[in-house]
GUTOR-693783 format. One record per residue: x, y, z of N, C-alpha, C in turn. Coordinates in Angstrom, 1 decimal. Each point is the difference from the previous one (the first is absolute). Layout:
<mibas>
+--------+--------+--------+--------+--------+--------+--------+--------+--------+
!     nu !     nv !     nw !    cau !    cav !    caw !     cu !     cv !     cw !
+--------+--------+--------+--------+--------+--------+--------+--------+--------+
!      X !      Y !      Z !      X !      Y !      Z !      X !      Y !      Z !
...
+--------+--------+--------+--------+--------+--------+--------+--------+--------+
</mibas>
This chain:
<mibas>
+--------+--------+--------+--------+--------+--------+--------+--------+--------+
!     nu !     nv !     nw !    cau !    cav !    caw !     cu !     cv !     cw !
+--------+--------+--------+--------+--------+--------+--------+--------+--------+
!  -16.6 !  193.9 !  110.3 !    0.0 !   -0.5 !   -1.3 !   -0.4 !    1.1 !   -1.0 !
!    0.7 !    0.0 !   -1.2 !   -0.4 !    1.0 !   -1.0 !   -0.1 !   -0.7 !   -1.4 !
!   -1.0 !    0.4 !   -0.7 !   -0.2 !   -0.6 !   -1.3 !    0.5 !    1.0 !   -1.1 !
!    0.8 !   -0.5 !   -0.9 !    0.6 !    0.8 !   -1.1 !   -0.6 !   -0.5 !   -1.3 !
!   -0.3 !    0.9 !   -0.9 !   -0.2 !   -0.4 !   -1.4 !    1.3 !   -0.1 !   -0.7 !
!    0.3 !   -1.1 !   -0.7 !    1.3 !   -0.2 !   -0.6 !   -0.2 !   -0.2 !   -1.5 !
!    1.1 !    0.2 !   -0.8 !   -0.1 !   -0.1 !   -1.4 !    1.4 !   -0.6 !   -0.5 !
!   -0.1 !   -1.0 !   -0.9 !    1.3 !   -0.5 !   -0.5 !    0.4 !    0.8 !   -1.3 !
!    1.2 !   -0.4 !   -0.5 !    0.5 !    0.8 !   -1.2 !   -0.9 !   -0.2 !   -1.2 !
!   -0.8 !   -1.1 !    0.0 !   -0.9 !   -0.2 !   -1.2 !   -1.4 !    0.6 !    0.3 !
!   -0.2 !    0.7 !    1.1 !   -1.2 !    0.7 !    0.3 !   -1.1 !   -0.8 !    0.7 !
!    0.3 !   -1.2 !    0.4 !   -1.0 !   -0.8 !    0.8 !   -0.1 !    0.7 !    1.4 !
!   -1.2 !    0.2 !    0.4 !   -0.3 !    0.6 !    1.3 !   -0.5 !   -1.0 !    1.0 !
!    0.5 !    0.1 !    1.2 !   -0.4 !   -0.9 !    1.1 !    0.2 !    0.7 !    1.3 !
!   -0.5 !   -0.6 !    1.1 !    0.1 !    0.5 !    1.3 !    0.8 !   -0.9 !    0.9 !
!    0.6 !    0.5 !    1.0 !    0.8 !   -0.8 !    1.0 !    0.0 !    0.7 !    1.3 !
!   -0.1 !   -0.8 !    1.1 !    0.0 !    0.5 !    1.3 !    1.4 !   -0.1 !    0.6 !
!    0.4 !    1.1 !    0.8 !    1.3 !    0.0 !    0.6 !   -0.2 !    0.5 !    1.5 !
!    1.0 !   -0.5 !    0.8 !   -0.1 !    0.4 !    1.4 !    0.0 !    1.5 !    0.1 !
!    0.9 !    0.7 !   -0.8 !    0.0 !    1.5 !    0.0 !    0.7 !    0.4 !   -1.3 !
!    0.2 !    1.3 !   -0.2 !    0.6 !    0.5 !   -1.2 !    1.5 !   -0.5 !   -0.1 !
!    0.7 !   -0.1 !    1.1 !    1.4 !   -0.5 !    0.0 !    0.1 !   -1.4 !   -0.4 !
!   -1.0 !   -0.9 !    0.3 !    0.0 !   -1.4 !   -0.4 !   -0.1 !   -0.1 !   -1.5 !
!   -0.9 !    0.9 !   -0.6 !    0.0 !    0.0 !   -1.5 !    1.3 !    0.4 !   -0.5 !
!    0.6 !    1.1 !    0.5 !    1.3 !    0.4 !   -0.5 !    1.1 !   -1.0 !    0.1 !
!    0.0 !   -0.8 !    1.1 !    1.0 !   -1.0 !    0.2 !   -0.2 !   -1.1 !   -1.0 !
!   -1.3 !   -0.5 !   -0.2 !   -0.2 !   -1.1 !   -1.0 !    0.2 !    0.4 !   -1.4 !
!   -0.3 !    1.3 !   -0.3 !    0.2 !    0.5 !   -1.4 !    1.5 !    0.0 !   -0.3 !
!    0.8 !    0.6 !    1.0 !    1.5 !    0.1 !   -0.2 !    0.6 !   -1.4 !   -0.1 !
!   -0.5 !   -1.0 !    0.7 !    0.5 !   -1.4 !    0.0 !   -0.4 !   -0.7 !   -1.3 !
!   -1.0 !    0.5 !   -0.7 !   -0.5 !   -0.7 !   -1.2 !   -0.9 !   -1.1 !    0.4 !
!   -0.7 !    0.1 !    1.1 !   -0.8 !   -1.1 !    0.5 !   -1.5 !    0.2 !   -0.5 !
!   -0.3 !    1.0 !   -0.7 !   -1.3 !    0.2 !   -0.6 !   -0.1 !   -0.5 !   -1.4 !
!   -1.2 !   -0.6 !   -0.4 !   -0.1 !   -0.5 !   -1.3 !   -1.5 !    0.2 !   -0.5 !
!   -0.2 !    0.3 !   -1.2 !   -1.3 !    0.1 !   -0.6 !   -0.7 !   -1.4 !    0.0 !
!   -1.2 !   -0.1 !    0.5 !   -0.7 !   -1.3 !    0.0 !   -0.5 !   -0.4 !   -1.4 !
!    0.0 !    0.9 !   -0.9 !   -0.4 !   -0.3 !   -1.4 !    1.1 !   -0.5 !   -0.9 !
!    1.1 !    0.8 !    0.0 !    1.1 !   -0.4 !   -0.9 !    1.3 !   -0.4 !    0.7 !
!    0.0 !    0.2 !    1.3 !    1.2 !   -0.4 !    0.8 !    1.1 !    1.0 !    0.0 !
!   -0.1 !    1.2 !   -0.6 !    1.0 !    1.0 !   -0.1 !    0.4 !    0.5 !    1.4 !
!    1.3 !    0.1 !    0.3 !    0.4 !    0.5 !    1.3 !    0.2 !    1.6 !   -0.1 !
!   -0.3 !    0.6 !   -1.1 !    0.1 !    1.4 !   -0.2 !   -1.4 !    0.6 !    0.4 !
!   -0.1 !    0.3 !    1.3 !   -1.3 !    0.4 !    0.6 !    0.2 !    1.3 !    0.7 !
!   -1.0 !    0.9 !   -0.1 !    0.1 !    1.3 !    0.7 !   -1.4 !    0.3 !    0.5 !
!   -0.1 !    1.0 !    0.9 !   -1.3 !    0.5 !    0.5 !   -0.7 !    0.7 !   -1.2 !
!   -1.3 !   -0.2 !   -0.1 !   -0.8 !    0.7 !   -0.9 !   -0.7 !    1.2 !    0.7 !
!   -0.5 !    1.0 !   -0.7 !   -0.7 !    1.1 !    0.6 !   -1.2 !   -0.6 !    0.7 !
!   -0.2 !    0.6 !    1.2 !   -1.1 !   -0.5 !    0.9 !   -0.9 !    1.1 !    0.3 !
!   -1.3 !   -0.4 !    0.0 !   -1.0 !    1.0 !    0.5 !   -0.2 !   -0.2 !    1.5 !
!   -0.5 !    1.0 !    0.6 !   -0.3 !   -0.2 !    1.5 !   -0.9 !   -1.2 !    0.2 !
!    0.2 !   -0.7 !    1.1 !   -0.8 !   -1.1 !    0.3 !   -1.4 !    0.3 !    0.3 !
!   -0.9 !   -0.5 !   -0.8 !   -1.5 !    0.2 !    0.2 !   -0.5 !   -1.4 !   -0.1 !
!   -0.8 !   -0.4 !    1.0 !   -0.5 !   -1.3 !    0.0 !   -1.2 !   -0.2 !   -0.9 !
!    0.2 !    0.1 !   -1.3 !   -1.1 !   -0.1 !   -0.9 !    0.1 !   -1.3 !   -0.9 !
!    1.2 !   -0.6 !    0.1 !    0.2 !   -1.3 !   -0.7 !   -0.6 !   -1.1 !    0.6 !
!   -0.6 !   -0.9 !   -0.8 !   -0.6 !   -1.2 !    0.6 !    1.2 !   -0.9 !    0.6 !
!   -0.3 !   -0.7 !    1.0 !    1.0 !   -0.9 !    0.6 !    0.3 !   -1.1 !   -1.0 !
!    1.3 !   -0.4 !   -0.1 !    0.4 !   -1.1 !   -0.8 !   -0.4 !   -1.3 !    0.6 !
!   -0.7 !   -0.8 !   -0.8 !   -0.4 !   -1.4 !    0.4 !    1.2 !   -0.9 !   -0.3 !
!    0.7 !   -0.4 !    1.0 !    1.2 !   -0.8 !   -0.2 !   -0.3 !   -1.3 !   -0.7 !
!   -1.1 !   -0.6 !    0.3 !   -0.3 !   -1.3 !   -0.6 !   -0.3 !    0.2 !   -1.5 !
!   -0.6 !    1.1 !   -0.3 !   -0.3 !    0.3 !   -1.4 !    1.3 !    0.3 !   -0.8 !
!    0.9 !    0.8 !    0.6 !    1.2 !    0.3 !   -0.6 !    0.9 !   -1.3 !   -0.2 !
!    0.0 !   -0.9 !    1.0 !    0.7 !   -1.2 !   -0.2 !   -0.6 !   -0.9 !   -1.1 !
!   -1.3 !    0.0 !   -0.1 !   -0.6 !   -0.7 !   -1.1 !    0.3 !    0.5 !   -1.3 !
!    0.1 !    1.3 !   -0.1 !    0.4 !    0.7 !   -1.3 !    1.4 !   -0.4 !   -0.4 !
!    0.9 !    0.0 !    1.0 !    1.4 !   -0.4 !   -0.3 !    0.1 !   -1.4 !   -0.4 !
!   -0.8 !   -0.9 !    0.6 !    0.0 !   -1.4 !   -0.3 !   -0.5 !   -0.2 !   -1.5 !
!   -1.0 !    0.7 !   -0.3 !   -0.6 !    0.0 !   -1.4 !    1.1 !    0.5 !   -1.0 !
!    0.6 !    1.1 !    0.4 !    1.0 !    0.5 !   -1.0 !    1.2 !   -1.0 !   -0.1 !
!    0.4 !   -0.6 !    1.0 !    1.0 !   -1.0 !   -0.1 !   -0.4 !   -1.2 !   -0.9 !
!   -1.3 !   -0.4 !    0.1 !   -0.5 !   -1.0 !   -0.9 !    0.1 !    0.4 !   -1.5 !
!   -0.3 !    1.3 !   -0.2 !    0.1 !    0.5 !   -1.4 !    1.5 !   -0.1 !   -0.4 !
!    0.9 !    0.5 !    0.8 !    1.4 !   -0.1 !   -0.3 !    0.5 !   -1.4 !   -0.2 !
!   -0.4 !   -0.9 !    0.8 !    0.4 !   -1.4 !   -0.1 !   -0.6 !   -0.6 !   -1.4 !
!   -1.2 !    0.4 !   -0.3 !   -0.6 !   -0.5 !   -1.3 !    0.9 !    0.5 !   -1.2 !
!    0.4 !    1.3 !    0.1 !    0.8 !    0.6 !   -1.1 !    1.4 !   -0.8 !    0.0 !
!    0.6 !   -0.2 !    1.1 !    1.3 !   -0.7 !    0.0 !   -0.1 !   -1.4 !   -0.5 !
!   -1.1 !   -0.7 !    0.2 !   -0.1 !   -1.4 !   -0.4 !   -0.5 !   -0.1 !   -1.5 !
!   -0.7 !    1.0 !   -0.5 !   -0.6 !   -0.2 !   -1.3 !    0.5 !    1.0 !   -1.1 !
!    0.8 !    0.9 !    0.4 !    0.6 !    0.9 !   -1.0 !    1.5 !   -0.2 !   -0.1 !
!    0.6 !    0.3 !   -1.2 !    1.5 !   -0.1 !   -0.1 !    0.6 !    1.3 !    0.5 !
!    1.0 !   -0.2 !    0.9 !    0.7 !    1.1 !    0.6 !    1.2 !    0.4 !   -1.0 !
!   -0.1 !    1.2 !   -0.5 !    1.0 !    0.5 !   -0.9 !    0.9 !    1.0 !    0.5 !
!   -0.1 !    0.3 !    1.3 !    0.8 !    1.0 !    0.7 !    0.1 !    1.3 !   -0.6 !
!    1.2 !    0.6 !   -0.1 !    0.2 !    1.3 !   -0.6 !   -0.2 !    0.1 !   -1.5 !
!   -0.2 !   -1.2 !   -0.6 !   -0.3 !    0.0 !   -1.5 !   -1.4 !    0.2 !   -0.3 !
!   -0.9 !    0.4 !    1.0 !   -1.4 !    0.0 !   -0.2 !   -0.4 !    0.9 !   -1.2 !
!    0.5 !    1.2 !   -0.1 !   -0.4 !    0.9 !   -1.2 !    0.4 !   -0.7 !   -1.3 !
!    1.2 !   -0.5 !   -0.1 !    0.4 !   -0.6 !   -1.2 !   -0.8 !   -1.2 !   -0.4 !
!   -0.3 !   -0.9 !    1.0 !   -0.8 !   -1.2 !   -0.3 !   -1.4 !    0.3 !   -0.3 !
!   -0.6 !    1.0 !    0.7 !   -1.4 !    0.5 !   -0.3 !   -0.1 !    0.4 !   -1.5 !
!    1.0 !    0.8 !   -0.5 !    0.0 !    0.4 !   -1.4 !    0.1 !   -1.2 !   -0.9 !
!    0.9 !   -0.9 !    0.3 !    0.2 !   -1.2 !   -0.9 !   -1.4 !   -0.8 !   -0.1 !
!   -0.6 !   -0.1 !    1.1 !   -1.3 !   -0.8 !    0.0 !   -1.0 !    0.8 !   -0.8 !
!   -0.1 !    1.3 !    0.2 !   -1.0 !    0.9 !   -0.6 !    0.2 !    0.0 !   -1.6 !
!    1.3 !   -0.1 !   -0.4 !    0.3 !    0.0 !   -1.4 !    0.1 !   -1.4 !   -0.6 !
!   -0.3 !   -1.0 !    0.7 !    0.0 !   -1.4 !   -0.5 !    1.4 !   -0.6 !   -0.1 !
!    1.0 !    0.6 !    0.6 !    1.3 !   -0.5 !   -0.1 !    0.4 !   -1.0 !    1.1 !
!   -1.0 !   -0.1 !    1.0 !    0.2 !   -1.0 !    1.0 !   -1.4 !   -0.6 !    0.3 !
!    0.1 !   -1.2 !    0.6 !   -1.2 !   -0.7 !    0.3 !   -1.0 !    0.8 !    0.9 !
!   -1.3 !    0.0 !   -0.3 !   -0.9 !    0.8 !    0.8 !   -0.2 !   -0.8 !    1.3 !
!    0.2 !    0.7 !    1.1 !   -0.2 !   -0.5 !    1.3 !    0.0 !    1.1 !    1.0 !
!   -0.5 !   -0.4 !    1.2 !    0.0 !    1.0 !    1.1 !    1.4 !    0.1 !    0.7 !
!    0.4 !    1.3 !    0.1 !    1.3 !    0.2 !    0.6 !   -0.1 !    1.0 !    1.2 !
!    1.0 !    0.0 !    0.8 !    0.2 !    1.0 !    1.0 !    1.4 !    0.3 !    0.3 !
!    0.3 !    1.2 !    0.5 !    1.4 !    0.4 !    0.2 !    0.1 !    1.4 !    0.5 !
!    1.1 !    0.6 !   -0.2 !    0.2 !    1.4 !    0.4 !    0.1 !    0.9 !   -1.2 !
!   -0.6 !    1.2 !    0.1 !    0.1 !    1.0 !   -1.0 !   -0.1 !    1.3 !    0.8 !
!    0.7 !    1.0 !   -0.5 !   -0.1 !    1.3 !    0.6 !   -1.3 !    0.7 !   -0.4 !
!   -0.4 !    1.0 !    0.7 !   -1.2 !    0.7 !   -0.4 !    0.1 !    0.5 !   -1.4 !
!    1.1 !    0.5 !   -0.4 !    0.2 !    0.5 !   -1.4 !   -0.2 !   -1.1 !   -1.0 !
!    0.6 !   -1.2 !    0.3 !   -0.2 !   -1.1 !   -0.9 !   -1.4 !   -0.4 !   -0.2 !
!   -0.7 !   -0.1 !    1.2 !   -1.4 !   -0.4 !    0.0 !   -0.8 !    1.0 !   -0.9 !
!    0.3 !    1.3 !    0.2 !   -0.7 !    1.1 !   -0.8 !    0.2 !   -0.2 !   -1.5 !
!    1.3 !   -0.3 !   -0.3 !    0.3 !   -0.2 !   -1.4 !   -0.7 !   -1.2 !   -0.6 !
!   -0.1 !   -1.1 !    0.7 !   -0.8 !   -1.1 !   -0.4 !   -1.4 !    0.3 !   -0.3 !
!   -0.6 !    0.7 !    1.0 !   -1.4 !    0.4 !   -0.2 !   -0.2 !    1.0 !   -1.2 !
!    0.9 !    0.9 !   -0.2 !    0.0 !    0.9 !   -1.1 !    0.1 !   -0.7 !   -1.3 !
!    0.7 !   -1.2 !    0.0 !    0.1 !   -0.8 !   -1.2 !   -1.2 !   -1.0 !   -0.2 !
!   -1.0 !    0.1 !    0.9 !   -1.2 !   -0.8 !   -0.1 !    0.2 !   -1.4 !    0.6 !
!    1.0 !   -0.2 !    0.8 !    0.2 !   -1.2 !    0.7 !   -0.6 !    0.0 !    1.4 !
!   -0.9 !   -0.9 !    0.2 !   -0.8 !    0.0 !    1.3 !    0.9 !   -0.6 !    1.1 !
!    0.3 !    0.9 !    0.9 !    0.8 !   -0.4 !    1.2 !   -0.7 !    0.5 !    1.3 !
!    0.3 !   -0.7 !    1.1 !   -0.5 !    0.5 !    1.3 !    1.1 !    0.0 !    1.0 !
!    0.0 !    0.9 !    0.9 !    0.9 !    0.1 !    1.0 !   -0.7 !   -0.3 !    1.3 !
!    0.6 !   -0.9 !    0.9 !   -0.6 !   -0.3 !    1.3 !    1.1 !    0.1 !    1.0 !
!   -0.4 !    0.4 !    1.2 !    1.0 !   -0.1 !    1.1 !    0.4 !   -1.4 !    0.3 !
!    1.3 !   -0.2 !    0.2 !    0.5 !   -1.4 !    0.3 !    0.4 !    0.0 !    1.4 !
!   -0.7 !   -0.9 !    0.8 !    0.3 !   -0.1 !    1.4 !    1.3 !   -0.7 !    0.2 !
!    0.8 !    0.5 !    0.9 !    1.3 !   -0.7 !    0.3 !   -0.3 !   -1.2 !    0.8 !
!    0.9 !   -1.0 !   -0.2 !   -0.2 !   -1.3 !    0.7 !    0.6 !    0.1 !    1.4 !
!   -0.7 !   -0.4 !    1.0 !    0.5 !    0.1 !    1.3 !    0.9 !   -1.2 !    0.4 !
!    0.0 !   -1.0 !   -0.9 !    0.8 !   -1.2 !    0.3 !    1.3 !    0.0 !   -0.8 !
!    0.3 !    1.1 !   -0.7 !    1.2 !    0.0 !   -0.9 !    1.2 !    0.5 !    0.8 !
+--------+--------+--------+--------+--------+--------+--------+--------+--------+
</mibas>
């Protein structure tokens, strides 16, 4: 077994175990790898340092609890905020300027759009959105 550090096109870093280097190559070529944060299938190996056993062991129960908590946050947003999709930047500006009803919204914005909103004094936050496993 071999552990690789991987990175998606959006820069999310994660680790994955493979039987050997060829198994990684086969899965990557088939498009079978996906980022656990954003779901992107554009995944490649990240630069790796030599293996030194200085990292604390991952507590699987603690990691699972963190994922459950994050899913609760995501469910709260989906139930209580208006989803505006790709119109997020436009709708945030309308709300900020009083042209639309003041309410909590969520949707998609590029990094550039989010920066522009912040530069305009519009308070926005970006969070990783966990892909649904039942979709």
